[in-house]
N, C-alpha and C positions, 0 to 999 in steps of 0.2 A: 567428617566428611559420611553423608550417608547419599547411597545410591539404593535405587528402588526398580526392581524390573516388574512392570504389571504386565497382567495377563489379562484375561474375558471372562473365565470361569464367576458365577455368582455376583457378575455386578449388572445393576440394574439398567434395562433398555427399555427406551418411549421409543416408538416405531413412528414414523412421519406419516405413514398412510393412513394412521388413526383419525386424521384429523382434515374435515376439508378444508380446501383451499380456493380462492377465485383463481378461474384458468382464462388467462386470453392470449390469440394469436396476434400479435403484431401487424400479420400480413393483412388479416382481415377487418382491421377497423378502419373509421374513418380518419379523415387525415385532418388534425386539428390544425389553427394557426401556427407557424413558425414562431421557433423559439425568439425572443428580442434579444440584439445583438446591443447591450448597452456600452459596452466600450470593447475597442479595439485597438492595442499597444502593439505597434510595430518593433520588430524585431530585428532588420535589417540598416535601420537608422543610423547606430553607433557602430563605429569599428571597434575590434574586429566583427565580423560579421558570426552571426550566432548559425551555428549548425542544427543538425535534429537535438529538439528538444529532449533531452532525455532523464530530467531531474526538474519536476513542477510541484510546489509545495506553496499553501498558505502558513503564515504565522499562526501561532494559538488564537490572540485577539483578531483575527481577520485583515489587518492593516497592510500587512507587507505580503509580498508575493516575488518569491525564489523561480529564479527559471536557470538552468544550467546545460551545455553541451559534454560532450565526452572528452572535448579538446580545451579545457580551462577555462571555459568564458562562464563568467557567473554573475547574472544580475540582479538587481531587488528594486521592485516597482512599488509605487504606494497602491493600494487596492480603489482608492477613492476617485483618483485623479488620473492612474497610468502613468505617473511622471517617473522618470528613471531618477532611483534613489543612490544606488550603488551601482559601479562597474567595474569589474576585477576579471584580469588577463593574467593567469598565472604562468610567468615565464619558466622555462624549464633551460637548469644550470647543466644537465649530463643528460647525454642520448637515452640514458636507462632509466630517469626518473621521470614520475609525473606525465606518462604516456598515455594516460587514459582514467579520466575520471570516474569511478564506479559508481560513488554516494556522495550525495548532498544533500543537506539538512538545514532547518534551524534549529538553536540551542541558545540553553541560557537566557531562559523569561524573552528570546527575539532578538537579543541585543548582540549575538554572534550568530555566523553561519559554519558547520564543518563541510571539510571536501575529504574525501577518502581516495587514494588513488591505488591502481596495478602497482603491487611488489611492496605493499604494505605499508606506503608513506598515508600518515594521519596528519589534518592540519586542523584548527579553530582559527577563524578571522574575524576579528571587531567588525563592525558594523557602522560605527560613527564615535573614532574614525575607523576605516577600513586598513587594519595592519593585523599581521601576522600575531597570534597570540600563544599559541601552543603549536609543540609541533612533535609526532612521533612514529618511530618505526617499528612497526612490529617485526619480528623475526619471521623469515622466511625470503625464499628468494622467489621473486617474478609470479605469474599468476593473478588471476583476480580473486579473491575474497570476499564475502560478505559482509559489511559492517553496520553498527548501529552504535548510537550513543544518546545518553540522556544527561541530564546533571549531575549524577556519580559514579558513572562508568563510560568506557569505551570500549564497545567489543568489536573483534575482529578475528572472522574465523575462530579459532579455538581458544582465542588469546582473550583476556580480558582484564584492562587497566582501571584502577581506582583511582578517579580524579582526585578523591581528597590525599590520600596517602603518595601518589605514585606509584606503587606498588602493582606487579602483575599479581591475578590472582591462580594460585597452585592449584593443583587438583584433576584428576581424569573425569572426563565426561562433560567439562563446561559447555562445551558445543561441538558440534561435530569439526573435522580437520577440514581446512580449505572453503572451500566453495559449497555452498548448502543452498537448498532448491527451495528454502524460506527460511527467514534469520529476520526474528524481532525481539527488540526489548523494551520492554514497557516502560512505563512513566516511574515506576518502583524500583523493583531489583530481579523480575524477572525476565529470562532470557531465553529463546526458543530457537531450535534449528533442526533443520529436518535433512538426513542423507538422503539423494539418488540410488546411492551403491548399497546401502544395508537396508533400507527401507524402514529405518530406524527414523525415533524423533528423542529429543533432548530438551528437557524442561529441568532449567536453573533456578535456583533462587540463590540469587549472588549476597544478599543481605544474612540469609541465615546460613548460606555454603550447604545447601542441600541438591540433589539432583535427583533426577527421575528420569528414566531410560526404558524404551518398548519400544516394539515394533507394531506398527501400524499402517502395513502393507506399502504400496508404491504412493507416496508423497506427491502431489503435486503443488499443494499451496496451506496455508494456516491462517488464522488472524484468532486473536485475543479482543474478547466482547467489551463493550464499553466498560465496563466494570471490573473489570478482568477475574471476573470469578468464573470465566467459563474461557476453554480454547476449542476453535473449531478448525477439524484438522480434513483436509478434502483429498481426493487420489482415486485410487481403487476404492477404499471405504470413505466413507463420509463420517465422521463422528463428532460428535459433543463432548468432549472432557470437563469434567467440575472441579476447579480448583479450591485450595491449593493444594492439596495433595490429590492428584490426578486419576479420578474416579470415572468410566465411563458413562454417561448418563443418559445421551439419546444416540440414535443413527439417525442422519439426515439424508435424502436424496436416494433412499432404498431403490427407486425402481426405476432406473435411467435404463433407456432401452441398450439392448444390447450389454452391458456391464460396463458402457463407458466411464471412463474417470471423471470424475469433478477438476476442473482444470483452473478454478479460481473461488478461493473466498473473499468476502469482503464485510467488514463489519461494519453496524450503525455508529456512528461519533458519540452519540447520546445514551442509545439506550440498548440492552441487550438484547438485537435484532441483528440478523445478518443475512446474507445472501451469497449462494452459491451456485456456480454457471457448467456447463458442457456443452459445446458446440454452439446451439443459436436459441437454447433451453435454462432459464432463470428461473430457481427458487429461493421464496424467501421465509423464512420462521421467527419465531420471537420466542422467545425463553420465559422462563416462570409466569405462565404454563408454557410448557413446548409447545408450540401448533405453526403449522404449516398455512401462512398466509396467502401466497400468492405464488403462481406460475405465470411467466410468461414466455411466448415461443415468440424470438424475433424471425426478420426476415432472412439475417444471413449469420453467419458464424459472428459471434462479439468477440472483440479486442481491449474493448475498455469497459469497467462496469465500478458503480459507486453508487453508496445509499449517503442520503443529505439528511442532516438534521431534520429538516420538517417532511421528513417519511416519504422520499420518492425514490425511485429509481430511475439512475441514469445510466447507459448506454451507449455504446460508439460499435456497431459492427464493421465487417470488412471491408463494407462498403464507403467503409466514412461518413453513416449515418446517424447522427446522433439522436435519443429519442428519452423523454422522461416520462414516465408513469408514477402516478400515485397510487402509494400501495395499498390505503384503505378503501379506493372506491373499484382497484384496476384498472381506470382510467387513463389514457393516452394524454398528457396534457399537453406536450408539444414537440417537434422533431425540427431539424435542421440538417442541412445537407452541407458536407464539408468535402473538397478534392484530397486533403490529407489530413489524418489526426495522429498527430505525434506523441501527445499526453493529456491525461485531465484530472482535474480534481475540483475541491467542491469546497466550497466555504462554509467554514467549521462554524458560523453564529446565522447565516441567511440560507443558505444553501445553493447558494448560485453557484452555476459552472463555469469554469475555465478550461478553458480547451486550449491548446499549441497546436498549430498547424496552418492551413492554405484553407480560405472559403472557396467555396463551388464558384462563387460571383467573379471571385479575384485570385485566383490561382498563381499566381505572380507575387502575392503580398505574404511575406512569413509574418505570421502575427500571435500575441495573446488576444481571444477572444474570450470575455465574460458575458455571459449568456444570464437572463433572468427568464423566469416563468411564473405566469398568472398562476394566484389560487383556485383552485379546482371548484 
Protein backbone atom coordinates (compact mmCIF):
# COMPACT_ATOMS: atom_id res chain seq x y z
CA UNK A 1 0.00 0.00 0.00
CA UNK A 2 1.28 3.48 -0.88
CA UNK A 3 0.07 6.61 0.91
CA UNK A 4 1.09 10.06 -0.31
CA UNK A 5 0.55 13.33 1.53
CA UNK A 6 0.16 16.18 -0.92
CA UNK A 7 1.08 19.80 -0.41
CA UNK A 8 0.80 22.89 -2.60
CA UNK A 9 4.42 23.99 -2.93
CA UNK A 10 5.82 24.02 -6.44
CA UNK A 11 2.58 23.03 -8.17
CA UNK A 12 1.47 24.71 -11.38
CA UNK A 13 -1.69 26.69 -10.79
CA UNK A 14 -3.89 28.23 -13.49
CA UNK A 15 -6.06 31.10 -12.35
CA UNK A 16 -9.62 31.34 -13.63
CA UNK A 17 -9.53 35.12 -13.64
CA UNK A 18 -7.20 35.11 -16.64
CA UNK A 19 -9.94 33.99 -19.03
CA UNK A 20 -12.87 36.16 -20.15
CA UNK A 21 -16.29 34.63 -19.62
CA UNK A 22 -19.86 35.37 -20.63
CA UNK A 23 -21.71 36.99 -17.72
CA UNK A 24 -25.48 36.99 -17.61
CA UNK A 25 -28.05 37.89 -14.98
CA UNK A 26 -31.07 35.59 -14.95
CA UNK A 27 -33.17 38.26 -13.31
CA UNK A 28 -32.65 40.75 -16.12
CA UNK A 29 -33.21 38.62 -19.21
CA UNK A 30 -36.35 38.48 -21.33
CA UNK A 31 -38.65 35.62 -20.39
CA UNK A 32 -38.45 32.78 -22.99
CA UNK A 33 -41.24 30.35 -23.87
CA UNK A 34 -41.95 27.84 -21.08
CA UNK A 35 -40.13 24.53 -21.13
CA UNK A 36 -42.37 21.84 -22.67
CA UNK A 37 -43.65 19.05 -20.43
CA UNK A 38 -43.30 16.01 -22.71
CA UNK A 39 -44.45 13.46 -20.14
CA UNK A 40 -45.97 13.49 -16.65
CA UNK A 41 -45.70 10.25 -14.66
CA UNK A 42 -48.02 10.14 -11.61
CA UNK A 43 -46.38 8.84 -8.45
CA UNK A 44 -49.55 8.47 -6.36
CA UNK A 45 -51.46 6.03 -8.60
CA UNK A 46 -49.82 2.89 -7.20
CA UNK A 47 -49.87 1.88 -3.53
CA UNK A 48 -48.03 2.36 -1.28
CA UNK A 49 -47.92 6.12 -1.64
CA UNK A 50 -44.55 7.50 -2.71
CA UNK A 51 -43.17 10.00 -0.21
CA UNK A 52 -40.56 12.66 -1.02
CA UNK A 53 -38.38 11.40 -3.89
CA UNK A 54 -34.82 11.33 -2.54
CA UNK A 55 -33.20 9.19 -5.26
CA UNK A 56 -33.77 9.82 -8.98
CA UNK A 57 -31.66 8.53 -11.88
CA UNK A 58 -31.68 7.46 -15.52
CA UNK A 59 -30.13 4.21 -16.68
CA UNK A 60 -26.96 4.47 -18.77
CA UNK A 61 -28.85 3.96 -22.02
CA UNK A 62 -31.59 6.36 -20.90
CA UNK A 63 -34.36 3.80 -21.24
CA UNK A 64 -35.14 3.39 -17.52
CA UNK A 65 -35.99 5.84 -14.75
CA UNK A 66 -35.39 4.90 -11.12
CA UNK A 67 -37.25 6.79 -8.37
CA UNK A 68 -37.14 5.97 -4.66
CA UNK A 69 -38.11 7.58 -1.37
CA UNK A 70 -36.57 7.08 2.06
CA UNK A 71 -39.20 4.54 3.19
CA UNK A 72 -38.30 1.61 0.93
CA UNK A 73 -40.53 2.46 -2.04
CA UNK A 74 -38.60 1.88 -5.28
CA UNK A 75 -40.05 2.19 -8.79
CA UNK A 76 -38.71 1.76 -12.31
CA UNK A 77 -40.42 3.48 -15.24
CA UNK A 78 -40.02 3.45 -19.01
CA UNK A 79 -38.53 6.69 -20.28
CA UNK A 80 -40.38 6.44 -23.60
CA UNK A 81 -43.90 5.74 -22.33
CA UNK A 82 -43.79 6.46 -18.61
CA UNK A 83 -45.15 2.98 -17.94
CA UNK A 84 -44.43 1.48 -14.53
CA UNK A 85 -42.11 -1.51 -15.05
CA UNK A 86 -41.24 -2.50 -11.50
CA UNK A 87 -42.56 -1.49 -8.10
CA UNK A 88 -40.90 -2.66 -4.91
CA UNK A 89 -41.73 -1.99 -1.29
CA UNK A 90 -39.17 -3.67 0.95
CA UNK A 91 -40.75 -4.87 4.18
CA UNK A 92 -38.95 -4.56 7.51
CA UNK A 93 -38.53 -7.85 9.34
CA UNK A 94 -37.10 -6.26 12.48
CA UNK A 95 -37.47 -2.79 14.01
CA UNK A 96 -33.75 -2.09 13.75
CA UNK A 97 -33.31 -2.78 10.02
CA UNK A 98 -34.25 -0.93 6.82
CA UNK A 99 -35.35 2.16 8.73
CA UNK A 100 -34.12 4.60 6.11
CA UNK A 101 -33.01 4.15 2.51
CA UNK A 102 -29.84 6.26 2.15
CA UNK A 103 -28.67 5.40 -1.40
CA UNK A 104 -30.23 3.83 -4.51
CA UNK A 105 -28.94 3.39 -8.05
CA UNK A 106 -28.82 1.21 -11.15
CA UNK A 107 -26.11 -1.42 -11.57
CA UNK A 108 -24.73 -4.18 -13.82
CA UNK A 109 -25.60 -2.72 -17.23
CA UNK A 110 -29.02 -1.67 -15.93
CA UNK A 111 -30.12 -5.23 -15.14
CA UNK A 112 -30.19 -4.59 -11.39
CA UNK A 113 -30.47 -1.83 -8.80
CA UNK A 114 -28.84 -1.44 -5.41
CA UNK A 115 -30.23 -0.19 -2.11
CA UNK A 116 -28.23 0.95 0.90
CA UNK A 117 -29.83 1.33 4.33
CA UNK A 118 -28.79 3.04 7.51
CA UNK A 119 -27.15 0.54 9.84
CA UNK A 120 -24.87 -0.90 7.14
CA UNK A 121 -27.22 -3.14 5.12
CA UNK A 122 -26.55 -3.24 1.36
CA UNK A 123 -28.70 -5.11 -1.20
CA UNK A 124 -28.69 -5.78 -4.94
CA UNK A 125 -32.07 -6.53 -6.56
CA UNK A 126 -32.63 -7.91 -10.05
CA UNK A 127 -35.06 -6.08 -12.34
CA UNK A 128 -36.47 -8.95 -14.41
CA UNK A 129 -37.52 -10.71 -12.30
CA UNK A 130 -37.55 -8.42 -9.27
CA UNK A 131 -35.69 -10.53 -6.73
CA UNK A 132 -32.99 -10.12 -4.12
CA UNK A 133 -29.66 -11.21 -5.61
CA UNK A 134 -27.16 -10.13 -2.98
CA UNK A 135 -27.12 -8.86 0.59
CA UNK A 136 -24.27 -7.78 2.84
CA UNK A 137 -24.17 -6.00 6.20
CA UNK A 138 -21.12 -3.82 6.66
CA UNK A 139 -19.54 -3.47 10.09
CA UNK A 140 -20.76 -0.73 12.41
CA UNK A 141 -23.88 -0.11 14.45
CA UNK A 142 -26.49 2.41 13.33
CA UNK A 143 -25.80 5.71 11.70
CA UNK A 144 -26.00 6.84 8.09
CA UNK A 145 -22.97 5.99 5.97
CA UNK A 146 -22.32 7.10 2.44
CA UNK A 147 -22.37 4.30 -0.15
CA UNK A 148 -21.38 3.77 -3.79
CA UNK A 149 -21.20 0.72 -6.06
CA UNK A 150 -20.03 -0.31 -9.54
CA UNK A 151 -19.43 -3.56 -11.41
CA UNK A 152 -16.36 -4.43 -9.33
CA UNK A 153 -16.70 -2.86 -5.88
CA UNK A 154 -19.18 -1.91 -3.16
CA UNK A 155 -17.97 0.92 -0.93
CA UNK A 156 -19.64 2.05 2.26
CA UNK A 157 -17.87 4.47 4.56
CA UNK A 158 -14.38 3.15 5.23
CA UNK A 159 -15.24 -0.39 4.02
CA UNK A 160 -14.80 -1.69 0.47
CA UNK A 161 -16.03 -5.08 -0.74
CA UNK A 162 -14.58 -6.72 -3.86
CA UNK A 163 -17.61 -8.12 -5.71
CA UNK A 164 -15.50 -10.62 -7.65
CA UNK A 165 -13.81 -12.27 -4.65
CA UNK A 166 -16.24 -11.34 -1.89
CA UNK A 167 -13.34 -10.06 0.22
CA UNK A 168 -13.12 -6.83 2.18
CA UNK A 169 -10.15 -4.72 1.14
CA UNK A 170 -7.73 -4.10 3.98
CA UNK A 171 -5.70 -0.99 4.59
CA UNK A 172 -5.71 2.43 6.18
CA UNK A 173 -7.30 5.44 4.54
CA UNK A 174 -9.34 3.64 1.90
CA UNK A 175 -11.92 6.29 2.75
CA UNK A 176 -13.02 8.38 5.70
CA UNK A 177 -14.80 6.67 8.56
CA UNK A 178 -18.59 6.88 8.55
CA UNK A 179 -20.27 9.83 6.86
CA UNK A 180 -18.50 11.79 4.14
CA UNK A 181 -19.66 15.13 2.74
CA UNK A 182 -18.92 13.77 -0.72
CA UNK A 183 -18.31 10.15 -1.65
CA UNK A 184 -17.81 8.91 -5.21
CA UNK A 185 -16.77 5.70 -6.93
CA UNK A 186 -15.89 5.90 -10.62
CA UNK A 187 -16.70 3.25 -13.24
CA UNK A 188 -13.09 2.16 -12.86
CA UNK A 189 -11.54 1.86 -9.44
CA UNK A 190 -11.16 5.39 -8.04
CA UNK A 191 -12.85 6.08 -4.69
CA UNK A 192 -13.08 9.62 -3.32
CA UNK A 193 -14.20 10.75 0.13
CA UNK A 194 -14.08 14.07 1.99
CA UNK A 195 -14.27 14.56 5.74
CA UNK A 196 -16.11 17.58 7.21
CA UNK A 197 -14.17 17.20 10.47
CA UNK A 198 -10.54 16.76 9.43
CA UNK A 199 -10.88 18.99 6.32
CA UNK A 200 -9.08 16.34 4.33
CA UNK A 201 -9.79 14.31 1.21
CA UNK A 202 -8.80 10.72 0.35
CA UNK A 203 -8.42 9.40 -3.19
CA UNK A 204 -7.92 5.63 -3.42
CA UNK A 205 -7.15 3.53 -6.48
CA UNK A 206 -8.75 0.27 -5.43
CA UNK A 207 -7.21 -1.64 -8.31
CA UNK A 208 -3.65 -0.47 -7.63
CA UNK A 209 -4.15 -0.40 -3.83
CA UNK A 210 -2.75 3.12 -3.56
CA UNK A 211 -4.10 6.01 -1.51
CA UNK A 212 -3.54 9.76 -1.59
CA UNK A 213 -4.47 11.87 1.42
CA UNK A 214 -4.28 15.66 1.53
CA UNK A 215 -5.83 18.67 3.24
CA UNK A 216 -8.03 20.85 1.07
CA UNK A 217 -9.66 23.28 3.48
CA UNK A 218 -13.37 23.03 4.23
CA UNK A 219 -14.74 20.64 1.58
CA UNK A 220 -18.40 20.93 0.51
CA UNK A 221 -18.53 18.97 -2.75
CA UNK A 222 -16.46 17.25 -5.43
CA UNK A 223 -16.80 15.62 -8.85
CA UNK A 224 -14.72 13.59 -11.29
CA UNK A 225 -14.79 14.95 -14.83
CA UNK A 226 -16.07 12.74 -17.66
CA UNK A 227 -12.63 11.44 -18.66
CA UNK A 228 -11.75 10.79 -15.00
CA UNK A 229 -8.46 12.61 -15.62
CA UNK A 230 -9.46 15.44 -13.26
CA UNK A 231 -11.05 15.81 -9.84
CA UNK A 232 -12.75 19.09 -8.93
CA UNK A 233 -12.99 19.84 -5.20
CA UNK A 234 -15.09 22.74 -3.90
CA UNK A 235 -15.54 24.38 -0.51
CA UNK A 236 -13.46 27.07 1.14
CA UNK A 237 -11.15 26.42 -1.83
CA UNK A 238 -12.08 25.48 -5.38
CA UNK A 239 -9.38 23.35 -6.97
CA UNK A 240 -8.87 21.13 -10.00
CA UNK A 241 -6.56 18.14 -9.41
CA UNK A 242 -4.94 16.29 -12.30
CA UNK A 243 -5.04 12.48 -11.98
CA UNK A 244 -3.99 9.68 -11.53
CA UNK A 245 -1.25 11.00 -9.20
CA UNK A 246 -3.04 14.03 -7.80
CA UNK A 247 -1.40 17.28 -8.85
CA UNK A 248 -3.00 20.66 -8.34
CA UNK A 249 -3.59 22.00 -11.85
CA UNK A 250 -5.98 24.95 -11.50
CA UNK A 251 -7.90 27.11 -9.08
CA UNK A 252 -11.52 27.86 -9.92
CA UNK A 253 -14.04 30.38 -8.56
CA UNK A 254 -11.22 32.29 -6.90
CA UNK A 255 -13.16 35.57 -6.67
CA UNK A 256 -16.41 34.75 -4.85
CA UNK A 257 -17.58 37.75 -2.80
CA UNK A 258 -16.72 37.75 0.90
CA UNK A 259 -14.76 34.51 0.60
CA UNK A 260 -17.93 32.39 0.38
CA UNK A 261 -17.71 28.62 -0.08
CA UNK A 262 -18.39 26.72 -3.29
CA UNK A 263 -21.31 24.54 -2.21
CA UNK A 264 -21.78 22.30 -5.24
CA UNK A 265 -19.67 20.87 -8.07
CA UNK A 266 -21.35 19.33 -11.13
CA UNK A 267 -19.54 17.62 -14.00
CA UNK A 268 -20.58 17.38 -17.65
CA UNK A 269 -21.62 13.79 -18.54
CA UNK A 270 -19.43 13.51 -21.67
CA UNK A 271 -16.78 16.27 -21.68
CA UNK A 272 -14.16 17.62 -19.28
CA UNK A 273 -16.36 20.54 -18.37
CA UNK A 274 -17.81 21.43 -14.96
CA UNK A 275 -19.88 23.99 -13.06
CA UNK A 276 -19.74 25.26 -9.50
CA UNK A 277 -22.14 27.41 -7.55
CA UNK A 278 -22.42 29.44 -4.38
CA UNK A 279 -25.66 31.12 -3.35
CA UNK A 280 -27.26 32.31 -6.59
CA UNK A 281 -24.03 32.45 -8.64
CA UNK A 282 -22.98 29.73 -11.13
CA UNK A 283 -19.65 29.47 -12.92
CA UNK A 284 -18.90 27.09 -15.80
CA UNK A 285 -15.37 25.98 -16.78
CA UNK A 286 -13.77 23.78 -19.39
CA UNK A 287 -10.41 21.95 -19.21
CA UNK A 288 -7.64 21.33 -21.77
CA UNK A 289 -7.27 24.23 -22.07
CA UNK A 290 -8.59 25.55 -18.78
CA UNK A 291 -11.08 28.35 -19.46
CA UNK A 292 -13.82 30.16 -17.57
CA UNK A 293 -16.79 29.99 -19.96
CA UNK A 294 -19.87 31.40 -18.31
CA UNK A 295 -21.22 33.23 -15.24
CA UNK A 296 -24.94 33.06 -14.40
CA UNK A 297 -26.60 35.02 -11.62
CA UNK A 298 -29.91 33.36 -10.75
CA UNK A 299 -32.91 35.21 -9.24
CA UNK A 300 -32.57 33.29 -5.96
CA UNK A 301 -30.35 30.79 -4.18
CA UNK A 302 -29.85 27.56 -6.13
CA UNK A 303 -30.86 24.17 -4.75
CA UNK A 304 -30.38 21.86 -7.78
CA UNK A 305 -27.83 22.10 -10.62
CA UNK A 306 -26.98 19.86 -13.59
CA UNK A 307 -25.12 19.98 -16.90
CA UNK A 308 -26.53 18.16 -19.92
CA UNK A 309 -24.89 16.25 -22.75
CA UNK A 310 -26.01 18.95 -25.20
CA UNK A 311 -24.21 21.67 -23.21
CA UNK A 312 -26.95 23.26 -21.17
CA UNK A 313 -26.96 24.45 -17.57
CA UNK A 314 -30.11 23.39 -15.72
CA UNK A 315 -30.87 24.74 -12.27
CA UNK A 316 -33.74 25.06 -9.82
CA UNK A 317 -33.73 27.97 -7.39
CA UNK A 318 -35.10 28.21 -3.86
CA UNK A 319 -38.49 29.34 -5.20
CA UNK A 320 -38.70 26.09 -7.27
CA UNK A 321 -38.27 27.84 -10.61
CA UNK A 322 -36.41 25.76 -13.19
CA UNK A 323 -34.27 27.46 -15.85
CA UNK A 324 -32.25 26.09 -18.79
CA UNK A 325 -29.29 28.03 -20.25
CA UNK A 326 -27.11 27.41 -23.29
CA UNK A 327 -23.41 27.38 -22.35
CA UNK A 328 -22.01 28.54 -25.71
CA UNK A 329 -24.26 31.58 -26.15
CA UNK A 330 -25.20 32.38 -22.55
CA UNK A 331 -28.83 32.41 -23.69
CA UNK A 332 -31.81 31.53 -21.47
CA UNK A 333 -33.61 28.79 -23.42
CA UNK A 334 -36.59 28.12 -21.19
CA UNK A 335 -38.05 28.12 -17.71
CA UNK A 336 -40.82 26.39 -15.78
CA UNK A 337 -42.43 27.17 -12.42
CA UNK A 338 -43.04 24.34 -9.95
CA UNK A 339 -44.66 24.50 -6.54
CA UNK A 340 -42.09 22.01 -5.20
CA UNK A 341 -39.02 20.31 -6.68
CA UNK A 342 -37.69 17.30 -4.79
CA UNK A 343 -35.05 16.00 -7.19
CA UNK A 344 -33.54 16.59 -10.62
CA UNK A 345 -31.88 14.30 -13.20
CA UNK A 346 -30.84 14.70 -16.85
CA UNK A 347 -31.06 12.16 -19.68
CA UNK A 348 -27.58 10.82 -20.61
CA UNK A 349 -28.28 10.80 -24.38
CA UNK A 350 -30.76 13.59 -25.14
CA UNK A 351 -30.23 16.09 -22.34
CA UNK A 352 -33.94 16.07 -21.45
CA UNK A 353 -34.65 17.09 -17.87
CA UNK A 354 -36.49 14.94 -15.32
CA UNK A 355 -38.02 16.57 -12.24
CA UNK A 356 -39.69 14.93 -9.25
CA UNK A 357 -42.15 17.20 -7.48
CA UNK A 358 -45.36 19.17 -7.80
CA UNK A 359 -46.27 21.36 -10.75
CA UNK A 360 -47.34 24.93 -10.02
CA UNK A 361 -50.60 24.52 -11.94
CA UNK A 362 -51.66 21.27 -10.24
CA UNK A 363 -49.99 21.34 -6.83
CA UNK A 364 -52.07 18.38 -5.59
CA UNK A 365 -50.42 15.94 -8.06
CA UNK A 366 -47.10 14.31 -7.16
CA UNK A 367 -45.43 13.49 -10.49
CA UNK A 368 -42.26 12.89 -12.42
CA UNK A 369 -42.04 15.50 -15.18
CA UNK A 370 -39.98 14.96 -18.32
CA UNK A 371 -39.11 18.34 -19.82
CA UNK A 372 -37.77 19.11 -23.29
CA UNK A 373 -36.08 22.30 -24.53
CA UNK A 374 -35.79 23.45 -28.14
CA UNK A 375 -32.36 24.07 -29.68
CA UNK A 376 -31.13 27.68 -29.36
